[in-house]
N, C-alpha and C positions, 0 to 999 in steps of 0.2 A: 358808936359809929361803925365798928367792925361788924357787929351783928346785923345792922341795917344793910351794910354793903353786901355781906354774904347772903342774906335772905332776899334782898330786892335788887340791888344794882348789878351784881355779878351776872344775873340771868338776863340782863338787858344789853349785853355787849353789842349786839347787832341792831338794836332798836334806838339806842341813844346816839347822839352826835359823838363821834370818836374822841374829839378833843375834850368835850365835857366829861365823857366817860373816863378819860385819862386823868383829868383834874380831880374827879371824885375818887379815883383809885389812889392818887397821890395823897389826898386828904385822909383817906382811910389808912394808908401806910404809915402816916404820922402817929397813929393810935397804938401801934405796936411798941411795947416796952423794950424789946430787943431789936437793935438796929439791923442785925443780920437777918432776922425774920422779916423785917420791913423790906430789905433788899430782895429777898426771895419772893415776897408778895408782889413787888413791882415786876420781877422777872416773869412771874406767872401771867400778869396782866399784859406784859409786852408780847408774850406768845399769843394771847387772845386777840391782840390788836395788830398783829404783824402785817396785815394788808393796809394799814393806815399809818403811813410813815410819820406824819406830824405827831400823832398820838404816841408813837414809839419814841420819838425824840423827847417828848415831855417825860416819859417814864425813865429814859436813860439819864436825863438831866437830874431827875429826882434821885436816881441811884447814885449819881456823882455827889450829890449833896449828902447823902447818907454816908458814903465812903469818906467824905471830908470830915464828917462828925466823928468817924472812927479813927481819924488821924492818918488815913490812907491817901496822902496827898498825891502820890504818883498815880495811883489808880484813878483818882478823881480827875486829874489832869488828862489822863489817857482817854477816859470816857468823853470828857468835854471836847477834846481835840477830834475824836472820831465823829461826834455829833456835828461839830463845826464843819468838818470836811464834807459830811453828807448833806448838810443844809446848804453849803456853798455850791455844791455840785448839782443840787436839785433846783427845781423852780416851783413857784406857787406855794411857798411855805407859809403856813398860817402865822399871823402876827403874834399869837399867844406863845408860839415857840420862841420867837425872838425876845419876847418880854421875859422869858424864864432866864 
């Protein structure tokens, strides 16, 4: 999945629906054996998606999940609270973000 992502999906950042791109990125991040690399991978995607707030929210939620897997409960909660505040202050948030 990582090879497919790097060779095909990564180059389509601006051609794919940002939410779908974020979801594909999250799926690819789960293929990393090292959770820290997975978090960095999601950080890189977050930078590419910075103009699409819903997609960034999904990447941040996935990062929180990874930190929880590492036992970093405080960091996980901090990320989730940040995203929650941003979602609550925003409008027109995609339903897929709420589902995460």
